[in-house]
Structure formats: C-alpha cells, structure tokens
C-alpha positions in Angstrom: -27.1 -1.8 14.2 -25.5 -0.3 17.3 -23.6 2.9 16.8 -21.4 4.5 19.5 -19.7 7.9 19.0 -16.6 8.5 21.1 -15.4 12.0 21.7 -15.2 14.9 24.2 -17.7 17.6 24.7 -15.3 20.5 24.1 -14.2 19.1 20.6 -15.7 21.1 17.7 -15.3 18.1 15.3 -17.2 15.9 17.8 -20.0 18.4 17.9 -20.2 18.5 14.1 -20.3 14.7 14.1 -23.2 14.7 16.5 -25.1 17.3 14.5 -24.6 15.2 11.3 -25.9 12.1 13.0 -28.8 14.0 14.5 -29.7 15.6 11.2 -29.8 12.1 9.5 -32.0 10.8 12.3 -29.4 8.2 13.3 -29.7 6.7 16.7 -26.4 6.5 18.5 -24.9 6.3 22.0 -22.4 9.1 22.9 -19.4 8.1 25.0 -17.4 11.0 26.4 -13.8 9.9 26.7 -12.9 12.5 29.3 -15.9 11.7 31.6 -16.6 8.0 30.8 -13.0 7.0 30.3 -11.4 4.3 28.2 -10.7 0.7 29.2 -8.1 -1.6 27.8 -10.7 -3.9 26.1 -12.2 -1.0 24.1 -8.8 0.4 23.1 -7.7 -3.1 21.9 -10.8 -3.3 19.8 -10.0 0.1 18.3 -6.4 -1.0 17.7 -7.6 -4.2 16.0 -9.5 -2.0 13.4 -7.1 0.9 13.0 -3.3 1.2 13.5 -2.0 3.1 16.5 -0.5 5.9 14.3 -4.0 6.6 13.0 -5.6 6.5 16.5 -3.0 8.6 18.3 -3.7 12.3 18.0 -0.3 14.0 18.0 -1.9 17.4 17.3 -3.9 17.5 20.6 -3.4 19.7 23.6 -2.8 16.5 25.7 0.0 15.4 23.4 1.7 18.8 23.6 1.5 18.7 27.4 3.2 15.3 27.6 6.9 15.1 28.7 9.2 14.7 25.8 10.4 11.4 27.2 6.8 10.0 26.9 6.8 10.9 23.1 10.0 9.1 22.3 10.4 5.5 21.1 6.7 5.0 20.4 5.4 1.6 19.3 1.9 0.1 19.5 2.3 -1.0 23.1 3.7 2.3 24.3 1.1 4.4 22.3 -1.6 2.1 23.8 -0.4 2.8 27.3 -0.4 6.5 26.7 -3.9 6.4 25.2 -5.2 4.5 28.3 -3.6 6.9 30.6 -4.8 9.9 28.6 -8.0 9.0 26.6 -8.0 12.4 25.0 -5.0 11.3 23.0 -7.4 9.4 20.7 -8.2 11.1 17.5 -11.8 12.2 17.6 -14.5 11.5 16.8 -14.5 7.8 16.7 -17.6 6.2 15.4 -18.0 2.5 16.1 -20.6 0.5 14.3 -20.6 -3.3 14.7 -17.2 -4.3 13.4 -16.3 -1.1 11.7 -14.6 2.0 13.0 -14.5 5.5 11.5 -11.6 7.6 12.8 -12.2 11.3 12.4 -15.1 13.0 10.7 -15.7 11.4 7.3 -18.8 13.0 6.0 -19.2 10.6 3.1 -19.0 7.6 5.4 -21.4 9.2 7.9 -23.9 9.9 5.1 -23.7 6.2 4.1 -24.9 5.2 7.6 -28.4 6.3 6.8 -28.5 4.6 3.4 
C-alpha cells in the first residue's frame, strides 16, 4: 500500500493531515506541490478519480490573484491547464492510495487507512 500526500508546507490543513497520518503510524511520501511541482500525467490521474470542480480550489490565494479572464469559461481542459500552471490551485491535501484519492482532509477516511 503506497500512500502519497500532496500539499504545500504553508497549508494548515496539510499540516493537520500529516499529524493525523503520523499519529496513526502510517507510512507515506509527502509531495510538496509548490516545490516538487505537478506534471500532466499526475493531474490526469487525479482528474480521472475526481472531477475538476472538486479539485480546483477557488478559495485559494492563487485563485484570487489570477486575472479575471483566466477565471472565465472554465471547463475541464481549461481548469487542468490552470492547475498545471499553478499547482497550488489544487485543493489540499490530496491523499493518493493505490487507485483512490481523498480530496481535502476527511478524518474518517484517514482513520480507515490504519484499519
């Protein structure tokens, strides 16, 4: 069972997710989206498991700093291009385990990981 947690160091929710996993003794790899980036293949894998509206964080600082033109006429393709250009537009944390993806901090689903 391979678990990868995607987030950014400055995100409080990502830090909470890491503390939960550590407290449960769950081994995971941490991928910092700001430092390690995001490639098209990984984003496509995320988008195959969750729709783009769920993945796109429209409450983020990055979203608020985008030009209004970039926020218009969004569809899966356009949202994907924005997330590739600005990986911090992904909702965080993202926890990937084999073929499943948990978007955001879902404490019940995290607790089930150690079961």
